[in-house]
C-alpha positions as CSV (number, residue, x, y, z in Angstrom):
1,M,-33.6,17.0,16.3
2,S,-34.4,19.7,13.7
3,V,-32.2,20.6,10.7
4,S,-31.6,24.0,12.2
5,S,-30.3,22.6,15.5
6,I,-28.1,20.1,13.7
7,S,-26.7,22.9,11.5
8,D,-25.9,24.9,14.7
9,R,-24.0,21.9,16.0
10,V,-22.0,21.6,12.7
11,L,-21.1,25.3,12.9
12,A,-20.1,24.9,16.5
13,G,-17.7,22.1,15.5
14,T,-19.6,19.4,17.3
15,R,-19.4,15.8,15.9
16,L,-22.6,14.4,14.5
17,D,-23.9,10.9,15.2
18,R,-25.4,8.6,12.6
19,D,-29.0,9.7,13.1
20,E,-28.0,13.4,12.9
21,A,-26.0,12.9,9.8
22,L,-28.8,11.0,8.1
23,E,-31.4,13.7,9.0
24,L,-29.1,16.4,7.7
25,Y,-28.6,14.6,4.4
26,L,-32.3,13.8,3.9
27,D,-33.8,17.1,5.0
28,C,-31.3,19.9,4.6
29,S,-31.5,21.9,1.4
30,T,-28.6,21.6,-1.1
31,S,-27.6,25.2,-0.7
32,Q,-27.5,24.9,3.1
33,L,-25.5,21.7,3.0
34,G,-23.0,23.5,0.8
35,R,-22.8,26.4,3.2
36,L,-22.2,24.1,6.1
37,A,-19.6,22.1,4.3
38,G,-17.9,25.3,3.1
39,A,-17.8,26.6,6.6
40,V,-16.2,23.4,7.9
41,R,-13.7,23.5,5.0
42,A,-12.8,27.1,5.7
43,R,-12.3,26.4,9.4
44,R,-9.9,23.6,8.6
45,H,-8.2,25.4,5.6
46,P,-8.4,29.1,6.3
47,A,-5.6,30.2,3.8
48,G,-7.8,29.6,0.7
49,L,-5.3,27.1,-0.9
50,V,-6.6,24.3,-3.2
51,T,-4.1,21.6,-3.9
52,Y,-3.6,19.0,-6.6
53,I,-1.0,16.4,-7.5
54,I,0.7,15.5,-10.8
55,D,0.8,11.7,-11.0
56,R,-0.3,8.9,-13.3
57,N,-2.9,6.2,-12.7
58,V,-1.5,3.0,-14.1
59,N,-3.6,-0.2,-14.2
60,Y,-1.0,-3.0,-14.4
61,T,-3.5,-5.7,-15.3
62,N,-7.2,-6.0,-16.2
63,V,-7.4,-9.7,-15.5
64,C,-9.5,-10.2,-12.3
65,I,-11.2,-13.1,-10.5
66,A,-13.3,-10.8,-8.3
67,R,-15.9,-10.1,-11.0
68,C,-17.6,-7.1,-9.2
69,A,-21.0,-6.4,-10.8
70,F,-20.2,-2.7,-11.0
71,C,-16.9,-3.0,-12.9
72,A,-16.6,-2.6,-16.6
73,F,-12.8,-2.8,-16.6
74,Y,-12.0,-6.4,-15.6
75,R,-11.5,-9.3,-17.9
76,P,-11.7,-13.0,-16.9
77,I,-8.8,-15.3,-17.1
78,G,-8.1,-16.2,-20.7
79,A,-9.9,-13.3,-22.3
80,S,-8.4,-12.2,-25.6
81,D,-8.1,-8.6,-24.4
82,G,-6.8,-9.5,-20.9
83,Y,-3.3,-8.0,-20.3
84,V,-0.4,-7.6,-17.9
85,L,1.9,-4.6,-18.4
86,G,5.6,-5.4,-18.9
87,F,8.1,-3.8,-16.5
88,E,9.6,-1.8,-19.4
89,S,6.2,-0.4,-20.3
90,I,5.7,0.7,-16.7
91,F,9.2,2.3,-16.6
92,Q,8.3,4.2,-19.8
93,K,5.1,5.5,-18.2
94,I,7.1,6.7,-15.1
95,E,9.6,8.5,-17.3
96,E,6.8,10.3,-19.2
97,T,5.3,11.2,-15.8
98,I,8.5,12.6,-14.4
99,A,9.0,14.6,-17.6
100,V,5.8,16.6,-16.9
101,G,6.6,17.1,-13.2
102,G,4.9,13.9,-11.8
103,V,5.9,12.7,-8.4
104,Q,4.2,9.4,-8.0
105,L,2.5,6.4,-9.7
106,L,-0.9,5.4,-8.6
107,L,-0.7,1.6,-9.4
108,Q,-3.7,-0.5,-9.2
109,G,-5.1,-3.5,-11.1
110,G,-7.2,-6.6,-11.1
111,H,-6.9,-9.6,-8.8
112,N,-4.8,-11.7,-11.2
113,P,-4.1,-15.1,-9.8
114,D,-1.1,-15.5,-12.2
115,L,0.8,-12.6,-10.6
116,P,2.4,-13.8,-7.4
117,L,3.7,-11.6,-4.6
118,D,7.3,-11.8,-5.9
119,W,6.2,-10.2,-9.2
120,Y,5.1,-7.1,-7.2
121,E,8.3,-7.1,-5.1
122,D,10.5,-7.3,-8.1
123,L,8.6,-4.6,-9.9
124,F,8.8,-2.2,-6.9
125,V,12.5,-2.9,-6.3
126,Q,13.3,-2.2,-9.9
127,I,11.2,1.0,-9.9
128,K,13.0,2.3,-6.8
129,T,16.4,1.3,-8.2
130,R,15.8,3.3,-11.3
131,Y,13.8,6.2,-9.8
132,P,14.7,6.4,-6.1
133,D,12.8,9.6,-5.4
134,F,9.6,8.6,-7.3
135,K,6.8,7.5,-5.0
136,L,4.7,4.3,-5.3
137,H,1.0,4.9,-4.2
138,A,0.0,1.3,-4.9
139,L,-2.3,-1.6,-4.3
140,S,-5.7,-1.1,-2.7
141,P,-6.8,-3.1,0.4
142,P,-8.5,-5.8,-1.7
143,E,-5.4,-6.2,-3.8
144,I,-3.3,-6.6,-0.6
145,L,-5.8,-9.1,0.7
146,H,-5.7,-11.0,-2.6
147,L,-1.9,-11.2,-2.3
148,S,-2.3,-12.5,1.3
149,R,-4.5,-15.3,0.1
150,L,-2.3,-16.1,-2.9
151,S,0.9,-16.3,-0.8
152,Q,-0.8,-17.8,2.2
153,Q,0.8,-15.2,4.4
154,P,-0.8,-12.8,6.9
155,V,-1.6,-9.3,5.6
156,S,0.9,-7.9,8.1
157,V,3.7,-10.0,6.4
158,V,2.5,-9.0,2.9
159,V,2.5,-5.3,3.9
160,E,6.0,-5.7,5.4
161,R,7.4,-7.2,2.3
162,L,5.8,-4.6,0.0
163,V,7.1,-1.8,2.1
164,A,10.6,-3.4,2.0
165,A,10.3,-3.5,-1.7
166,G,9.4,0.2,-2.0
167,L,5.7,0.8,-1.3
168,D,5.2,4.3,-0.1
169,S,1.4,4.6,0.5
170,V,-1.8,2.9,-0.3
171,P,-4.9,4.1,-2.3
172,G,-8.3,3.7,-0.8
173,G,-9.9,1.8,-3.7
174,G,-12.2,-1.2,-3.2
175,A,-14.1,0.3,-0.4
176,E,-17.3,0.8,-2.4
177,I,-19.8,0.9,0.5
178,L,-18.5,-0.5,3.8
179,V,-21.7,-2.4,4.5
180,D,-21.7,-6.1,3.9
181,S,-25.3,-6.4,2.8
182,V,-24.5,-3.9,0.0
183,R,-21.3,-5.6,-0.9
184,R,-23.1,-8.9,-1.3
185,R,-25.5,-7.2,-3.8
186,L,-22.5,-5.8,-5.7
187,N,-20.7,-9.2,-5.7
188,C,-17.7,-7.7,-4.1
189,E,-17.9,-9.1,-0.6
190,S,-15.7,-12.1,-1.6
191,K,-12.8,-9.8,-2.5
192,A,-13.1,-8.1,0.9
193,T,-15.8,-7.7,3.5
194,A,-16.2,-4.3,5.1
195,E,-14.2,-5.4,8.2
196,E,-11.5,-6.9,6.0
197,W,-11.1,-3.7,4.1
198,L,-10.8,-1.8,7.4
199,S,-8.4,-4.3,8.9
200,V,-6.0,-4.1,5.9
201,M,-6.0,-0.3,6.3
202,R,-5.4,-0.6,10.0
203,Q,-2.4,-2.8,9.3
204,V,-1.2,-0.4,6.6
205,H,-1.3,2.5,9.1
206,L,0.3,0.4,11.8
207,S,3.2,-0.2,9.4
208,G,3.8,3.6,9.2
209,L,2.3,4.1,5.8
210,R,-0.5,6.7,5.0
211,S,-3.4,6.0,2.8
212,T,-6.5,7.6,1.2
213,A,-10.1,6.5,1.7
214,T,-12.9,6.3,-0.8
215,M,-16.6,5.7,-1.3
216,M,-18.4,4.7,-4.4
217,Y,-22.1,5.7,-4.0
218,G,-25.2,5.5,-6.3
219,S,-25.3,1.8,-7.0
220,V,-27.6,-0.2,-4.8
221,E,-27.1,1.4,-1.3
222,N,-29.4,3.7,0.5
223,P,-28.5,6.9,2.4
224,E,-28.2,5.0,5.7
225,D,-25.5,2.9,4.1
226,R,-23.6,5.9,3.0
227,V,-23.7,7.4,6.5
228,E,-22.6,4.1,8.0
229,H,-19.7,4.0,5.6
230,L,-18.5,7.5,6.6
231,C,-18.8,6.7,10.3
232,R,-16.8,3.5,10.0
233,L,-14.0,5.5,8.2
234,R,-14.2,8.2,10.9
235,E,-13.9,5.5,13.6
236,L,-10.8,4.0,12.1
237,Q,-9.3,7.5,11.6
238,D,-9.9,8.2,15.3
239,E,-7.9,5.0,16.0
240,T,-5.0,5.3,13.6
241,G,-4.9,8.8,12.1
242,G,-3.5,7.2,8.9
243,F,-5.9,8.6,6.3
244,T,-4.6,11.7,4.4
245,A,-7.8,12.3,2.3
246,F,-11.2,11.1,1.3
247,I,-12.6,10.8,-2.2
248,T,-16.2,10.0,-3.1
249,W,-17.4,9.3,-6.7
250,S,-20.6,8.2,-8.3
251,Y,-21.1,4.6,-9.7
252,Q,-20.7,4.6,-13.5
253,P,-23.3,2.3,-14.9
254,P,-22.5,2.0,-18.7
255,N,-20.9,-1.3,-19.8
256,T,-21.4,-2.9,-16.4
257,E,-23.2,-6.1,-15.4
258,L,-25.2,-4.1,-12.7
259,S,-26.3,-1.4,-15.2
260,G,-28.6,1.3,-13.8
261,V,-28.7,5.1,-13.9
262,E,-25.9,7.4,-12.7
263,A,-26.6,9.6,-9.8
264,T,-27.0,13.3,-10.6
265,G,-24.4,16.0,-10.0
266,I,-26.6,17.4,-7.3
267,E,-26.5,14.1,-5.5
268,Y,-22.7,14.1,-5.8
269,L,-22.5,17.6,-4.3
270,R,-24.8,16.6,-1.4
271,T,-22.8,13.5,-0.7
272,L,-19.5,15.4,-0.8
273,A,-20.9,18.0,1.5
274,L,-22.1,15.4,4.0
275,S,-18.7,13.7,3.8
276,R,-16.9,17.0,4.8
277,I,-19.3,17.4,7.7
278,V,-19.2,13.8,9.1
279,L,-15.5,13.2,8.5
280,D,-14.4,15.8,11.0
281,N,-11.0,14.1,11.5
282,F,-10.1,14.0,7.8
283,D,-8.0,17.0,6.7
284,N,-8.6,16.7,3.0
285,L,-11.4,16.0,0.6
286,Q,-10.7,15.5,-3.1
287,A,-13.1,16.7,-5.9
288,S,-14.0,13.8,-8.3
289,W,-13.8,15.7,-11.6
290,V,-12.8,12.4,-13.2
291,T,-16.4,11.2,-12.8
292,Q,-18.2,14.5,-12.7
293,G,-16.3,16.7,-15.1
294,G,-14.4,19.9,-14.6
295,K,-17.2,22.3,-13.8
296,V,-18.8,20.1,-11.2
297,G,-15.3,19.5,-9.9
298,Q,-14.9,23.2,-9.6
299,L,-18.2,23.5,-7.8
300,S,-17.0,20.9,-5.4
301,L,-14.8,23.5,-3.9
302,A,-17.9,25.3,-2.6
303,F,-19.2,22.0,-1.1
304,G,-16.3,21.0,1.1
305,A,-13.5,19.9,-1.2
306,N,-10.1,21.5,-0.7
307,D,-8.2,19.4,-3.3
308,M,-8.6,18.8,-7.0
309,G,-7.0,15.4,-6.9
310,S,-4.8,14.2,-9.7
311,V,-3.9,15.5,-13.1
312,M,-4.2,11.8,-13.9
313,I,-2.3,11.6,-17.3
314,E,-3.8,8.1,-17.6
315,E,-7.1,6.5,-16.5
316,N,-8.6,3.2,-17.6
317,V,-11.2,2.0,-15.1
318,V,-13.7,4.8,-15.1
319,R,-13.2,5.2,-18.8
320,A,-14.2,1.6,-19.4
321,A,-17.6,2.5,-17.9
322,G,-18.1,5.4,-20.2
323,A,-16.7,8.5,-18.4
324,E,-13.7,10.1,-20.1
325,Y,-13.0,13.6,-18.6
326,C,-9.5,15.0,-19.0
327,M,-8.0,18.0,-17.4
328,D,-4.3,18.8,-17.6
329,E,-2.5,21.0,-15.0
330,A,-3.3,24.2,-16.8
331,E,-7.1,23.5,-16.8
332,I,-7.1,22.3,-13.2
333,V,-5.3,25.6,-12.2
334,R,-7.8,27.7,-14.2
335,N,-10.7,26.0,-12.5
336,I,-9.2,26.6,-9.0
337,E,-8.4,30.2,-9.7
338,D,-11.8,31.0,-11.3
339,A,-13.4,29.7,-8.1
340,G,-11.4,32.2,-6.1
341,Y,-8.7,30.0,-4.6
342,V,-4.9,29.7,-4.8
343,P,-3.6,26.6,-6.6
344,K,-0.6,24.6,-5.1
345,R,1.1,21.4,-6.2
346,R,1.4,18.8,-3.5
347,N,2.6,15.2,-2.8
348,M,0.5,12.3,-1.4
349,V,1.0,13.4,2.2
350,Y,-0.1,17.0,1.3
351,D,3.3,18.6,1.6
352,I,3.1,21.7,-0.6
353,L,5.6,21.4,-3.5
354,G,5.1,24.8,-5.1
355,D,3.2,26.8,-7.6
356,P,1.8,25.5,-10.9
357,L,4.7,23.8,-12.8
358,Y,3.5,24.7,-16.3
359,R,4.1,28.4,-15.5
360,Q,7.7,27.6,-14.7
361,Q,8.6,25.4,-17.7
362,S,7.2,24.5,-21.0
363,I,4.8,21.5,-20.8
364,P,2.7,20.4,-23.8
365,R,-1.1,20.8,-23.4
366,R,-2.9,17.5,-23.1
367,T,-6.5,17.0,-24.2
368,K,-6.8,13.2,-24.0
369,L,-5.9,10.7,-21.3
370,A,-3.3,8.1,-22.1
371,V,-4.3,4.4,-22.2
372,A,-3.0,1.4,-20.4
373,R,-1.6,-0.4,-23.5
374,R,-0.2,1.0,-26.7
375,N,-0.6,-0.6,-30.0
376,G,2.0,-3.4,-30.4
377,D,2.5,-3.9,-26.6
378,A,2.7,-7.6,-25.7
379,I,-0.4,-8.9,-23.8
380,A,2.0,-11.3,-21.9
381,P,5.4,-9.6,-21.4
382,V,8.5,-11.8,-21.5
383,E,9.4,-11.5,-17.8
384,L,6.1,-13.3,-16.9
385,S,8.0,-16.5,-17.6
386,R,10.0,-16.0,-14.5
387,Y,7.0,-16.2,-12.2
388,S,4.8,-19.2,-11.4
389,A,1.1,-19.2,-12.5
390,R,-1.9,-20.7,-10.8
391,S,-4.4,-20.9,-13.6
392,Q,-4.2,-23.4,-16.4
393,F,-4.3,-20.5,-18.9
394,G,-1.4,-18.7,-17.1
395,K,0.7,-21.9,-17.2
396,Q,0.1,-22.3,-20.9
397,Q,0.8,-18.7,-21.5
398,R,4.2,-19.0,-19.8
399,Q,5.1,-22.1,-21.8
400,A,4.3,-20.1,-25.0
401,I,6.6,-17.3,-23.9
402,D,9.4,-19.8,-23.2
403,K,9.3,-21.3,-26.7
404,P,12.1,-20.0,-28.9
């Protein structure tokens, strides 16, 4: 089938199969891909609104046994710079987030074998007790699977317990590329196969929670793998309808074991546009300005994105790989308006919360992202002594905490 006939099918609202999507990505010009994605976005979002959320991305630990080849953030057990955030530190981050209009915490971290399921339950319960209206968008599918393995309980039971403790929604991290041959090359198949990632998300949706979905491209996969990833997400969305949004970002090579060269901004825009076209059952696509910068983030709005994602406040994983873009609410709003759209604040399920907050109250400008740990923070907070450890290092660490 020709690019012209495939384009006509897109404009008519017809679903593309894998072969058609691949041909469009490989042979369609970038400008035409953008026009097609823009037309699909406009059909789904005719009012010209572009949304964003004020939240904070907190990485509660960098200790991880997964050892993904593309990750520059993780530290092995016993590393001198490995950490676990204390509850009080997380509470302080929440209060700082609420003070600037934040509505949720995006909470993700490493697969730390010395943090049992009851550590998460206690943390969530305490957060909800102190901040009952604040939302917890927490724990990607591989983290939930890790907790299932640690606790030797089914994923369904782990999800049920986390929901009872206060979990509100689940981020789509850890998907990378949902093709097992790619996951083996990235050394991330052991943390979750493609089917395991999808199965956890299925269980999350069956529990009544919503989630996002993601794709990290530009590492070792090929275009066929990207199309397969998108189609597998589309199939699960047909089944559950539980995804609120999709986010794609480019692999960040610096400081990683895998190394390599980052994909270009053009490749990002083409991948984003294809995602908007293929994911015909996803309402929302976020622009990844965190990896691409503000200007490409702004250009994303012409290539299918209808959301500028999060103000962030804090980010540690992408920054560990060398990318450190920062945009506060004022700059995000300026980028949206300069592109000809109307900015609106939202929550995780895309309810509109209102107009830009900084225009209603005084909020200090912010030009730098916050970090996970402040100088003087304990690497092993005192409450860790209440929880059992699996590693020898973790057991010794707890004994040291217990000493007077």
